[in-house]
N, C-alpha and C positions, 0 to 999 in steps of 0.2 A: 504494501500500500503508499504512498507517495502525496507527499504534501508540499505544495508548491508556493509560496509567499512572494508577492515583488512589491516593491513600494505602490503600486496601485491598485494592488488587489491581491486578496487571499483564496485558496481554494483546497478543498478538501475532497475524501472520496470517500462517500457513505458506504454503508452497510449491504447496498445494493450494488457497488460500484461504481456510483452514477458522480462523476465529477460536480462538485458545487462550487461556484466561485461568488463570492461578494466583492464590491469596490472598498468596501469598509466596513468595521466592526459594528455588527447588529446591534440597533438601539430598543429596534422595535420587533419583538419576538411573540410569536403566537404559539403553542403546544396544543398539538391533537391529541394529548390525553394530559390530563392536570400532574396524575403522576412522576410525568415526566421533569417534572421540576427538581424531585431529587438527584440528577444529574448536574441540574443548573447549582444546586446549593452546595459542589464541591469544587465549583469554578468561578462562581459570583457570591463567595462567601458571605460578604458584608449583610446582601440582601439578594437571596434567589428570585427575586421576583422583579428586580429591579428594572430589568428591561422586558418583564413579560406584559404584554397589553391585551392579551387575550388569552384564556384556553377554555378547556372544557371543565364538565362540572363531576367529572367521575369520583376525585377525590371526596368531596364533598358526600356524596351520592355513596358510594362503596367504602370508604375507611375515614367516616366520623370524627375518629379519635385523632390521628392524623392531623386532618384539616383543623379542627378545634386547637392543637397545638401551635399549628403556623398562624391560623388567623389571631392567635393571643399576641405572638409575634410580632405581626407583620399586618394587621387589622384592613389595610386597605383592599387585602386579598378579598374580603369579604364582597367588594364593590367592582372586582375585576369583570370584564365583558365576557359573558358565555359564548360560546360560537356553538355549543350544543351541549347535550344532559351525557348521559354513559353509553350510548351506542353511536356507531359510525352514520347509521342513519339521520341522525339528528342532528349532524353537522353540517352548517349552512357556509357556503365557499362566500356567499354575497355579505354573509356577515363578516368572515375574514377578513374580506378585500374591503370591508369599511373601515377596518382598523388601521390601515397602511401598514402591515409588517414590513418589515426589510429581511425576516426570515422565519419558516415554518418548520417547526420539527414536528417529523411523524412519527409512529412506530412501522414497521413491517406488518404487523399485528397485531389485534386486539380490539378496544373497546372505541377507538380513533380513526381516523383517516387512516388506510394502508396503502400497500403500495399495490393495490389494484384499484383504489376510491377514483372516482372523476374527480374529486376535490381536489385533487394533486394535480390532476390534467387543468383543472379550470385557473388554478395557480399560476403554473409554468405560462399557461398562455396569457396568463396578466402580468408574467414579469415579477411574480413573488418566487424568491429562492425555495425550495424543499429540501431539505434534509433529513433521509432516513435513517432511524437509529433504531437498536433492538437490545434489549437485555432480555425478551421473554421465549423468544423463540430458539435462538443458540446464543444462552446466556453466557456460556465462558468464554466461548470465540469472540462475542460479538460486544463483548461488555469494552474489551479493548480498542476495537474501530471504532463506537459508537466515541466513546470520552475523548480518544486522538483526535477525531474530525471534529466535535464541539470545542475542546480546546484550541483547533487551531481557527475555527472561525469567530470565537469570540476574543480571540486574543489571550487566550487562558493556557498557555501549552505547557507552562511550566506547571500549574496546578494540576493538570488533567495528568501530566507525567508523574508527580509527585502520589498520584494517589494509585496509577496503576504500577506505581514499583512495590506500592504495600500492597497491592491485590495479588500480583507475580509473585510476590516471595510466600505470601502463604497459601496462593494455588501451589506453587511448587511442594510443599512439603505434604499435601494430599496425595496428590499424582505420584509423587516419589513412594508413598506410603502403601497404596495399592496396583502399583508397576507390575506387570507379570501376573497379577491373581488371575487362578485358573477358573472357568465357569462352574465349578463344583463348591469354589469358595468364596461366592458371592451370596449374602444372605436374601432371602425374598423380601422385597418391601411392597407395601402399599399403599401408597399417597392416596389419601382423600382431600381433595379439594374443598374447600368451601364445606366442610362437615357439619351439616344442622342447619344451613342456610339453602345450599343447593335443593332443589324441589325434591329431590330422591337420592336414598342413600346412595354411593357407589360412585361419584362422580371423581374421574383422576386425570390424569395423562399418559399419553404416553410417549414415544421415542424425543420428542423435543421439549423446553422448558423444564420445569423442578424433573421430567422424567430422564431427561439427560445428566443431571445433576445427581441423582439416583445411581446411573453408571458408571458417571467421574468417581465416586467415593466410593466405588469398589463394591454395590448393590446390584440386585434385578429386581426391578420393577417390573412386577407381575400385569400391572395395566400395558405396559409395552407387547405384551405378547397377544392381546385383544383387539388395541384402541390403533387405529388405523392413522389417526391424524394427531394432532397435539393435543385435543383434549375430546372425552369422550363419558360414557357412563360404564358400569360395569354390573351385573346383578350381584347380588348378596351371596346367591349360591356359587357362583364364578369366586368371589373370594374366598367363602371357606374351605374350600374344594382345594384352592391354591395355600391355603393352610399358611400366610406371610410369618417371616421372623420378626420383621419388625412392623408396626407402625407408626403414620406417620399424619397427624390432620392439620391443613393450612385454615387459618381464619384472622378475623381482623373484625369483626361486629357481632352483634346479638341476631340469631339464639345463637352461634355457632361458637368458635374458640376466639374469645377477646385476647390479641394481643395488639400490641403496635405502642403507639407515643402515648406516653401517661398511665398505661395499663400496670397495675400491680402483680407480683407475685401471686399472691392468698386470689386476685379475679380470674388470673390466667388458668390457674391449676383448676380452681374451681367450674370454670366454664368447661376444660376438657375432662373433666370428670363426668361432667354433664352428658357430654358428647361420647364418650367410653361407656355409659349407661347404658345407651340407645340398643333395644333387644338383638338389633338386626347384629351389628357386630360384636355383641358385647361375649360371644362366647370365644373370638380370638383367640389364641397364644398370648400374643405379646399383650394382649390387653389384660386378660385374666393373670396373666403376671404381673402387673403394673408396670410395664414396659413402654407403654403409648407414651407419644409426643406430640407437643403442638408448634406448629411453625409459623410465623405474620405470614399471612399469604403473599403480601405484597413483594416479598422478596422474589417472586417469580418477575417481577417488573422491575428490575430496580438496580443501579450499579453496585449497590450494597449486598448482592448475591454473595459475595465472599462469605457473608456472614452466617448465612443458610448452608453453603458448600461444606463449614465447618462443622456447624452444629450436627447435621446431618452424617457427616465421615465420625463422629464421636457415638450418634447411635448407630450405625452400621456397622464398626468396627471398632465397639469399645477397645479390645485389647490392642489394635493398633496405632489406637489416639488417644492412649489415656493421658497423654500430655499436652493436649489441644485445649488450647482455650480461647473458645470465641468470643466470650466475656472481655477478656484482654483487648484481641481483635477490635471489640467496640470502642472499646477506652481510645485505641490507637486513632480509630474513624473518626469519633469523636473531637478529638484534636486538630481535626482539617475542619472543623464546621463550626459554624455562628453557634446554631439550634442545634444542639446534640441529639444524639438516638438514645432519648431517655426514657425505658419505658420497658415491658418484658417482649421479645421480641421470639422467644422460645419458649417452651416448656417440658418438664417430663412430669409425668404422670405421678412419681415420689423422688 
């Protein structure tokens, strides 16, 4: 991947391999998903919203705890113009153009405009540069590409590299810890997404997203055997028959697992207990043994996914990663942030 900077223009390559060129550092940014602001928090550290002139409403609707924490610190975000709610279909190109942005930041998949969205085409025709980033489809590979591209276009290359150096150092420890692991040494993992919030039990992920993280930390994601795409639903019977060794529920709001900004350990643990008491999956071995775990759902779409990688590595291979301390890594990341990730982002049943 190449980056080119001249006196008159700056150019970066996004996760789709597209060249995105600006003639100056952007001052009016539109976020295709509100939760993409986490990347800006690492770059525009004093105020992650200082260049944001519009965003989608997904964080307020889908992760209210995090929204409340940042709204208290930056009250003006409650008045930021909305380009849509929490679906791609709700986003209006006309609303975006009315904000006169000099850069739009979209994810290649998710609740906002994606690589296949006509919104991006309309903006391109109107002369608005669009940068596609990705923390959710190929999180480990594209976190680096996304942060480098953002750092270049925003004039924050040093800050982007500072975070990526931290990221690479922690990732290397995990990947080296499971290098050469044979298939029969990979514990079976059932990852239930938005457990208790999704309309039916068994919502999970396939080979991409957090499913790829399961594989990266030396586990075998049982969802990947039957879910052809990024997301899907498996039956209760399938999970019980698969007999997973590890159970992980993701969550960020009631009535599911409460995790995220401002959430206490007791609240997180109590909410996980309610989820694991559901009759459908209560018979699972890890739940019966008190070895169930909860993970902040929004790690699936965040540059902070290294914390999920470390937490999951400890759960899947406790014997290999006894000394791994994701809490220490979180403290290290917090040193780079104006508003730290203060709250409970993962939890064990006991």
